[in-house]
Backbone as CSV, one residue per row, in Angstrom:
resi,resn,N_x,N_y,N_z,CA_x,CA_y,CA_z,C_x,C_y,C_z
1,MET,0.819,-1.199,0.000,0.000,0.000,0.000,0.859,1.259,0.000
2,THR,1.962,1.246,0.757,2.841,2.415,0.806,3.502,2.668,-0.538
3,THR,3.608,1.646,-1.368,4.195,1.845,-2.690,3.288,2.695,-3.577
4,TYR,1.975,2.681,-3.298,1.039,3.501,-4.054,0.801,4.859,-3.385
5,PHE,0.835,4.847,-2.060,0.511,6.055,-1.309,1.570,7.145,-1.491
6,LYS,2.830,6.797,-1.414,3.901,7.798,-1.503,3.909,8.528,-2.844
7,PRO,3.850,7.809,-3.997,3.812,8.533,-5.276,2.535,9.374,-5.433
8,ALA,1.396,8.839,-4.938,0.145,9.597,-5.044,0.199,10.872,-4.212
9,ALA,0.712,10.780,-2.987,0.825,11.951,-2.110,1.810,12.958,-2.689
10,THR,2.894,12.469,-3.258,3.892,13.356,-3.871,3.292,14.083,-5.067
11,LEU,2.560,13.342,-5.896,1.923,13.957,-7.066,0.864,14.969,-6.640
12,LEU,0.079,14.637,-5.606,-0.930,15.565,-5.092,-0.265,16.848,-4.594
13,LEU,0.781,16.719,-3.839,1.492,17.891,-3.318,2.089,18.712,-4.448
14,LEU,2.692,18.066,-5.418,3.299,18.762,-6.557,2.245,19.497,-7.387
15,MET,1.139,18.835,-7.712,0.091,19.468,-8.511,-0.600,20.601,-7.747
16,THR,-0.758,20.429,-6.429,-1.327,21.500,-5.617,-0.416,22.719,-5.649
17,LEU,0.873,22.496,-5.537,1.842,23.594,-5.589,1.816,24.289,-6.952
18,ILE,1.767,23.505,-8.029,1.783,24.096,-9.379,0.460,24.788,-9.695
19,THR,-0.656,24.054,-9.558,-1.944,24.621,-9.980,-2.580,25.534,-8.936
20,GLY,-2.218,25.369,-7.679,-2.804,26.205,-6.636,-1.931,27.355,-6.199
21,GLY,-0.667,27.333,-6.579,0.241,28.393,-6.147,1.001,29.056,-7.278
22,LEU,1.818,28.274,-7.978,2.686,28.849,-9.008,1.904,29.415,-10.192
23,TYR,0.941,28.636,-10.716,0.187,29.099,-11.882,-0.624,30.363,-11.571
24,PRO,-1.413,30.403,-10.485,-2.132,31.653,-10.173,-1.193,32.833,-9.937
25,ALA,-0.061,32.587,-9.306,0.898,33.675,-9.070,1.460,34.196,-10.389
26,LEU,1.762,33.301,-11.320,2.283,33.708,-12.625,1.246,34.495,-13.413
27,VAL,0.003,34.001,-13.447,-1.069,34.691,-14.168,-1.321,36.073,-13.553
28,THR,-1.329,36.153,-12.229,-1.529,37.439,-11.548,-0.392,38.397,-11.864
29,LEU,0.824,37.919,-11.849,1.980,38.761,-12.159,1.901,39.298,-13.587
30,ILE,1.575,38.425,-14.541,1.462,38.862,-15.939,0.325,39.875,-16.081
31,ALA,-0.831,39.587,-15.479,-1.982,40.492,-15.586,-1.675,41.851,-14.975
32,GLN,-1.054,41.872,-13.805,-0.747,43.137,-13.140,0.330,43.924,-13.885
33,THR,1.189,43.223,-14.607,2.255,43.893,-15.358,1.754,44.404,-16.710
34,VAL,1.021,43.568,-17.426,0.625,43.901,-18.791,-0.717,44.641,-18.853
35,PHE,-1.686,44.233,-18.027,-3.027,44.828,-18.039,-3.456,45.226,-16.624
36,PRO,-2.785,46.148,-15.973,-3.106,46.434,-14.568,-4.525,46.974,-14.357
37,ALA,-5.002,47.855,-15.223,-6.346,48.417,-15.036,-7.402,47.327,-15.182
38,GLN,-7.291,46.510,-16.225,-8.270,45.452,-16.448,-8.197,44.391,-15.341
39,ALA,-6.988,44.054,-14.891,-6.827,43.042,-13.845,-7.449,43.488,-12.530
40,ASN,-7.561,44.783,-12.335,-8.140,45.315,-11.099,-9.590,45.748,-11.272
41,GLY,-10.255,45.284,-12.326,-11.682,45.519,-12.488,-12.058,46.708,-13.342
42,SER,-11.121,47.316,-14.053,-11.394,48.493,-14.895,-12.136,49.563,-14.098
43,LEU,-11.665,49.826,-12.889,-12.334,50.756,-11.989,-12.068,52.207,-12.366
44,ILE,-13.061,53.040,-12.079,-12.938,54.482,-12.249,-12.869,55.079,-10.847
45,HIS,-11.906,55.964,-10.606,-11.716,56.569,-9.290,-12.014,58.058,-9.342
46,ASP,-12.469,58.593,-8.222,-12.689,60.034,-8.144,-11.365,60.726,-7.794
47,LYS,-11.429,62.036,-7.586,-10.213,62.812,-7.303,-9.537,62.397,-6.002
48,LEU,-10.302,61.807,-5.090,-9.756,61.376,-3.801,-9.246,59.938,-3.839
49,GLY,-9.348,59.304,-5.004,-8.876,57.936,-5.147,-9.889,56.875,-4.768
50,GLN,-11.126,57.277,-4.474,-12.173,56.325,-4.130,-12.760,55.724,-5.416
51,ALA,-12.945,54.410,-5.415,-13.573,53.750,-6.570,-15.044,54.136,-6.616
52,ILE,-15.489,54.625,-7.787,-16.889,55.034,-7.929,-17.639,54.180,-8.951
53,GLY,-16.961,53.262,-9.573,-17.619,52.394,-10.537,-16.604,51.704,-11.421
54,SER,-17.119,50.912,-12.325,-16.295,50.197,-13.294,-16.762,50.554,-14.695
55,VAL,-15.831,50.592,-15.606,-16.159,50.842,-17.006,-16.998,49.702,-17.566
56,LEU,-16.892,48.526,-16.952,-17.508,47.319,-17.496,-18.855,46.956,-16.889
57,ILE,-19.257,47.624,-15.792,-20.507,47.281,-15.117,-21.387,48.515,-15.033
58,GLY,-22.597,48.388,-15.539,-23.524,49.514,-15.558,-23.991,49.915,-14.171
59,GLN,-24.447,51.142,-14.084,-25.023,51.681,-12.859,-26.335,52.358,-13.213
60,GLY,-27.216,52.398,-12.257,-28.494,53.060,-12.478,-28.401,54.542,-12.164
61,PHE,-28.959,55.365,-13.035,-29.062,56.808,-12.812,-30.518,57.185,-13.003
62,SER,-31.052,57.976,-12.082,-32.461,58.353,-12.204,-32.681,59.864,-12.165
63,GLU,-31.657,60.624,-11.796,-31.809,62.075,-11.739,-31.854,62.644,-13.159
64,PRO,-32.665,63.687,-13.389,-32.812,64.212,-14.754,-31.537,64.825,-15.322
65,GLN,-30.591,65.228,-14.483,-29.362,65.847,-14.990,-28.326,64.824,-15.450
66,TYR,-28.673,63.545,-15.370,-27.763,62.485,-15.813,-28.374,61.711,-16.978
67,PHE,-27.490,61.143,-17.794,-27.936,60.200,-18.815,-28.310,58.905,-18.106
68,TRP,-29.408,58.305,-18.540,-29.884,57.080,-17.913,-29.379,55.871,-18.664
69,SER,-29.104,54.828,-17.907,-28.626,53.565,-18.461,-29.789,52.717,-18.947
70,ARG,-29.456,51.586,-19.514,-30.482,50.601,-19.865,-31.138,50.104,-18.590
71,PRO,-32.400,49.691,-18.659,-33.010,49.076,-17.481,-32.248,47.795,-17.113
72,SER,-32.255,47.468,-15.840,-31.574,46.272,-15.363,-32.593,45.255,-14.875
73,ALA,-32.404,44.002,-15.259,-33.307,42.940,-14.821,-32.737,42.170,-13.640
74,THR,-31.637,42.668,-13.054,-31.051,41.962,-11.919,-31.949,42.131,-10.706
75,ALA,-31.959,41.125,-9.877,-32.834,41.162,-8.700,-32.015,40.831,-7.459
76,PRO,-32.398,41.274,-6.317,-33.596,42.062,-6.028,-33.396,43.561,-6.261
77,TYR,-32.162,43.994,-6.526,-31.904,45.421,-6.720,-31.384,45.667,-8.133
78,PRO,-31.750,46.798,-8.750,-31.217,47.114,-10.077,-29.690,47.245,-10.051
79,TYR,-29.059,46.777,-11.081,-27.605,46.821,-11.247,-26.887,46.136,-10.101
80,ASN,-27.424,44.979,-9.703,-26.817,44.155,-8.672,-25.832,43.214,-9.367
81,ALA,-24.538,43.524,-9.278,-23.522,42.745,-9.994,-23.449,41.307,-9.514
82,ALA,-23.942,41.022,-8.318,-23.935,39.654,-7.808,-25.056,38.816,-8.414
83,ALA,-25.986,39.454,-9.099,-27.128,38.726,-9.669,-27.226,38.966,-11.168
84,SER,-26.101,38.961,-11.853,-26.086,39.222,-13.284,-26.966,38.230,-14.026
85,GLY,-27.784,38.761,-14.914,-28.640,37.907,-15.728,-29.836,38.680,-16.245
86,GLY,-30.313,38.286,-17.389,-31.465,38.941,-17.991,-32.768,38.393,-17.436
87,SER,-33.853,38.965,-17.907,-35.176,38.525,-17.454,-35.603,37.241,-18.151
88,ASN,-35.019,36.954,-19.309,-35.358,35.780,-20.118,-36.817,35.774,-20.567
89,LEU,-37.406,36.949,-20.705,-38.773,37.046,-21.196,-38.744,37.171,-22.714
90,GLY,-39.516,36.334,-23.391,-39.569,36.363,-24.846,-40.428,37.502,-25.354
91,PRO,-40.350,37.814,-26.656,-41.080,38.951,-27.215,-42.601,38.809,-27.157
92,THR,-43.110,37.608,-26.993,-44.563,37.431,-26.905,-45.051,37.341,-25.458
93,ASN,-44.146,37.449,-24.510,-44.513,37.348,-23.101,-45.235,38.620,-22.656
94,PRO,-46.425,38.505,-22.089,-47.174,39.691,-21.644,-46.426,40.503,-20.586
95,ALA,-45.621,39.838,-19.746,-44.872,40.559,-18.714,-43.851,41.503,-19.353
96,LEU,-43.212,41.063,-20.447,-42.256,41.932,-21.138,-42.980,43.106,-21.785
97,ARG,-44.101,42.830,-22.443,-44.866,43.923,-23.064,-45.322,44.944,-22.028
98,ASP,-45.784,44.456,-20.864,-46.219,45.370,-19.800,-45.051,46.203,-19.275
99,ALA,-43.890,45.554,-19.082,-42.712,46.272,-18.588,-42.270,47.337,-19.584
100,VAL,-42.247,46.999,-20.867,-41.854,47.957,-21.903,-42.840,49.124,-21.955
101,THR,-44.124,48.826,-21.883,-45.153,49.884,-21.897,-44.978,50.816,-20.706
102,GLN,-44.743,50.245,-19.526,-44.530,51.067,-18.326,-43.281,51.925,-18.452
103,ARG,-42.207,51.363,-19.023,-40.964,52.124,-19.184,-41.140,53.271,-20.176
104,ILE,-41.871,53.027,-21.253,-42.136,54.097,-22.228,-42.937,55.209,-21.564
105,GLN,-43.984,54.840,-20.829,-44.806,55.842,-20.145,-43.994,56.631,-19.131
106,ALA,-43.115,55.949,-18.395,-42.283,56.637,-17.401,-41.325,57.620,-18.078
107,LEU,-40.704,57.195,-19.171,-39.797,58.090,-19.899,-40.543,59.301,-20.444
108,GLN,-41.708,59.078,-21.014,-42.479,60.189,-21.573,-42.994,61.115,-20.482
109,GLN,-43.284,60.577,-19.328,-43.747,61.408,-18.215,-42.601,62.239,-17.653
110,LEU,-41.428,61.655,-17.544,-40.272,62.368,-16.997,-39.660,63.348,-17.983
111,ASP,-39.941,63.168,-19.264,-39.401,64.030,-20.313,-40.542,64.372,-21.259
112,SER,-41.538,65.101,-20.736,-42.793,65.318,-21.460,-42.631,66.093,-22.762
113,GLY,-41.585,66.891,-22.902,-41.396,67.649,-24.130,-40.772,66.846,-25.255
114,ASN,-40.337,65.643,-24.971,-39.651,64.823,-25.964,-40.662,63.895,-26.634
115,HIS,-40.905,64.119,-27.925,-41.870,63.313,-28.668,-41.191,62.378,-29.674
116,ALA,-39.879,62.236,-29.556,-39.143,61.335,-30.449,-39.438,59.883,-30.053
117,PRO,-39.307,58.965,-31.002,-39.481,57.546,-30.651,-38.435,57.139,-29.610
118,VAL,-38.858,56.342,-28.652,-37.954,55.911,-27.581,-37.053,54.795,-28.104
119,PRO,-35.730,54.950,-28.009,-34.826,53.885,-28.461,-35.028,52.608,-27.645
120,VAL,-34.903,51.489,-28.299,-35.216,50.199,-27.686,-34.339,49.903,-26.480
121,ASP,-33.087,50.371,-26.463,-32.237,50.032,-25.332,-32.561,50.839,-24.075
122,LEU,-33.454,51.815,-24.153,-33.899,52.520,-22.949,-35.127,51.861,-22.321
123,ILE,-35.682,50.865,-23.009,-36.895,50.219,-22.484,-36.760,48.705,-22.344
124,THR,-35.617,48.146,-22.742,-35.391,46.707,-22.584,-34.065,46.485,-21.865
125,ALA,-34.029,45.458,-21.037,-32.805,45.133,-20.301,-31.875,44.314,-21.193
126,SER,-30.591,44.402,-20.912,-29.615,43.618,-21.670,-29.567,42.193,-21.122
127,ALA,-28.837,41.328,-21.806,-28.748,39.928,-21.393,-28.100,39.778,-20.023
128,SER,-27.132,40.624,-19.713,-26.477,40.534,-18.408,-27.222,41.319,-17.342
129,GLY,-28.008,42.300,-17.767,-28.659,43.192,-16.817,-27.727,44.238,-16.263
130,LEU,-26.481,44.266,-16.753,-25.456,45.175,-16.220,-24.747,45.950,-17.326
131,ASP,-25.400,46.135,-18.454,-24.774,46.775,-19.602,-24.354,48.208,-19.261
132,PRO,-23.067,48.542,-19.400,-22.608,49.892,-19.065,-22.805,50.899,-20.199
133,HIS,-23.241,50.435,-21.365,-23.338,51.296,-22.536,-24.790,51.514,-22.973
134,ILE,-24.985,52.614,-23.683,-26.234,52.844,-24.410,-25.869,53.174,-25.850
135,SER,-26.851,53.061,-26.708,-26.619,53.358,-28.122,-26.521,54.872,-28.330
136,ILE,-26.042,55.256,-29.493,-25.986,56.680,-29.854,-27.405,57.253,-29.860
137,ALA,-28.369,56.476,-30.362,-29.766,56.939,-30.405,-30.290,57.193,-28.995
138,ALA,-29.944,56.311,-28.046,-30.406,56.485,-26.658,-29.767,57.710,-26.020
139,ALA,-28.507,57.961,-26.340,-27.842,59.159,-25.809,-28.447,60.416,-26.423
140,ASN,-28.649,60.410,-27.740,-29.236,61.586,-28.409,-30.648,61.863,-27.911
141,TYR,-31.403,60.813,-27.600,-32.765,60.966,-27.091,-32.779,61.760,-25.781
142,GLN,-31.711,61.658,-24.999,-31.675,62.268,-23.670,-31.002,63.637,-23.615
143,ILE,-30.418,64.083,-24.719,-29.634,65.322,-24.709,-30.449,66.526,-24.237
144,LYS,-31.650,66.712,-24.758,-32.457,67.891,-24.387,-32.768,67.908,-22.901
145,ARG,-33.172,66.770,-22.362,-33.506,66.696,-20.943,-32.306,67.022,-20.062
146,VAL,-31.149,66.422,-20.383,-29.943,66.644,-19.586,-29.493,68.104,-19.689
147,ALA,-29.513,68.650,-20.890,-29.100,70.050,-21.082,-30.014,70.988,-20.296
148,LYS,-31.307,70.727,-20.358,-32.261,71.576,-19.639,-32.050,71.470,-18.130
149,ALA,-31.878,70.253,-17.614,-31.691,70.048,-16.176,-30.395,70.686,-15.677
150,ARG,-29.370,70.709,-16.510,-28.078,71.268,-16.110,-27.910,72.735,-16.527
151,LYS,-28.917,73.251,-17.243,-28.853,74.631,-17.742,-27.593,74.847,-18.588
152,LEU,-27.372,73.877,-19.479,-26.252,73.933,-20.417,-26.810,74.014,-21.832
153,PRO,-26.072,74.622,-22.747,-26.509,74.582,-24.149,-26.494,73.131,-24.656
154,GLU,-27.476,72.803,-25.482,-27.539,71.448,-26.035,-26.265,71.094,-26.794
155,SER,-25.648,72.081,-27.420,-24.434,71.808,-28.193,-23.302,71.303,-27.291
156,VAL,-23.219,71.810,-26.066,-22.180,71.359,-25.130,-22.413,69.899,-24.760
157,VAL,-23.657,69.568,-24.456,-23.990,68.191,-24.086,-23.796,67.261,-25.282
158,ARG,-24.188,67.711,-26.462,-24.016,66.903,-27.680,-22.524,66.647,-27.950
159,ASN,-21.690,67.666,-27.742,-20.240,67.492,-27.937,-19.671,66.473,-26.947
160,LEU,-20.182,66.476,-25.700,-19.726,65.485,-24.726,-20.133,64.083,-25.147
161,VAL,-21.348,63.943,-25.658,-21.796,62.630,-26.149,-20.876,62.175,-27.281
162,GLU,-20.598,63.063,-28.221,-19.744,62.696,-29.361,-18.337,62.333,-28.907
163,SER,-17.800,63.067,-27.924,-16.431,62.782,-27.476,-16.356,61.500,-26.644
164,HIS,-17.489,61.031,-26.140,-17.506,59.787,-25.360,-18.103,58.616,-26.139
165,THR,-18.278,58.798,-27.438,-18.768,57.708,-28.280,-17.609,56.780,-28.621
166,GLN,-17.801,55.502,-28.342,-16.780,54.498,-28.632,-17.130,53.814,-29.946
167,PRO,-16.138,53.590,-30.804,-16.431,52.943,-32.094,-16.694,51.450,-31.917
168,ARG,-17.028,50.805,-33.024,-17.199,49.351,-33.008,-15.904,48.704,-32.514
169,GLN,-16.061,47.543,-31.868,-14.887,46.802,-31.406,-14.052,46.394,-32.609
170,TRP,-12.817,46.802,-32.632,-11.888,46.550,-33.742,-12.485,46.995,-35.072
171,ARG,-13.376,47.968,-35.019,-14.040,48.565,-36.178,-14.885,47.555,-36.969
172,VAL,-15.216,46.414,-36.333,-15.978,45.375,-37.008,-17.191,44.941,-36.188
173,PHE,-16.971,44.646,-34.905,-18.005,44.018,-34.084,-18.838,45.044,-33.328
174,GLY,-20.147,44.782,-33.250,-21.038,45.624,-32.477,-21.364,46.933,-33.166
175,GLU,-21.902,47.840,-32.372,-22.290,49.165,-32.856,-21.570,50.226,-32.036
176,PRO,-21.447,51.433,-32.568,-20.901,52.516,-31.748,-21.769,52.689,-30.506
177,ARG,-21.138,53.035,-29.384,-21.855,53.081,-28.114,-21.259,54.150,-27.208
178,VAL,-21.992,54.449,-26.147,-21.567,55.462,-25.188,-21.560,54.831,-23.801
179,ASN,-20.438,54.965,-23.084,-20.362,54.478,-21.713,-21.051,55.504,-20.816
180,VAL,-22.125,55.100,-20.147,-22.975,56.022,-19.392,-22.225,56.628,-18.204
181,LEU,-21.507,55.822,-17.449,-20.781,56.348,-16.289,-19.725,57.355,-16.723
182,GLY,-18.962,57.029,-17.755,-17.946,57.969,-18.245,-18.547,59.279,-18.710
183,LEU,-19.673,59.205,-19.420,-20.351,60.411,-19.903,-20.875,61.243,-18.735
184,ASN,-21.468,60.595,-17.746,-22.004,61.335,-16.600,-20.891,61.982,-15.775
185,LEU,-19.765,61.315,-15.662,-18.630,61.922,-14.959,-18.103,63.130,-15.726
186,ALA,-18.096,63.039,-17.049,-17.672,64.186,-17.864,-18.648,65.346,-17.715
187,LEU,-19.937,65.044,-17.604,-20.934,66.094,-17.381,-20.695,66.785,-16.041
188,ASP,-20.414,65.998,-15.007,-20.130,66.582,-13.696,-18.885,67.460,-13.751
189,ALA,-17.871,66.997,-14.467,-16.640,67.781,-14.582,-16.894,69.076,-15.365
190,ALA,-17.746,69.026,-16.384,-18.040,70.222,-17.173,-18.829,71.231,-16.358
191,ALA,-19.591,70.759,-15.374,-20.395,71.653,-14.555,-19.594,72.288,-13.423
192,GLN,-18.382,71.742,-13.148,-17.541,72.292,-12.072,-16.951,73.616,-12.513
193,PRO,-16.911,74.599,-11.604,-16.251,75.850,-11.957,-14.763,75.641,-12.137
194,ALA,-14.178,76.375,-13.054,-12.756,76.243,-13.343,-11.931,76.623,-12.110
195,GLN,-10.898,75.824,-11.829,-10.016,76.107,-10.691,-9.036,77.219,-11.060
196,PRO,-8.815,78.183,-10.143,-7.862,79.271,-10.454,-6.446,78.781,-10.452
């Protein structure tokens, strides 16, 4: 029995050391050296160094002076990163139709002067429920409301949207999009008085 036990124990110890210690340490070292921002969660920090969000995870905004994100289907709280996942409601499901109708009514009530068609990504949740981006159409739909709430010219807000528009991935995949958190932080920075 000891002839089998010793090699098995040695192999277990060796593989534990390699796969549980050396390999994770090597991967962490490479990630921290080559991709430090991504390895640490693509976090965005404020002026005091406090993490205020991630470029990769959406956040909910409800104040009129901010651009609003896509609705989140995460439960029990919106934009709950621990509960990533969509609603899985199909297009013929009455619950989805009711939710979309309610979202359209809420948007029209909160922005009563806007009679443009509501972009689909402002009334439907993404597959993850944590999408950090909105489409160009969704950003343009909100420009008047945000400009009015911030008492800024629409051209200033439109320029911020354009400067925060990200192209297709590798110019091939997906559609141009706007990161909502980045855009809202730029709006806050534009509203700050210039430092002497």
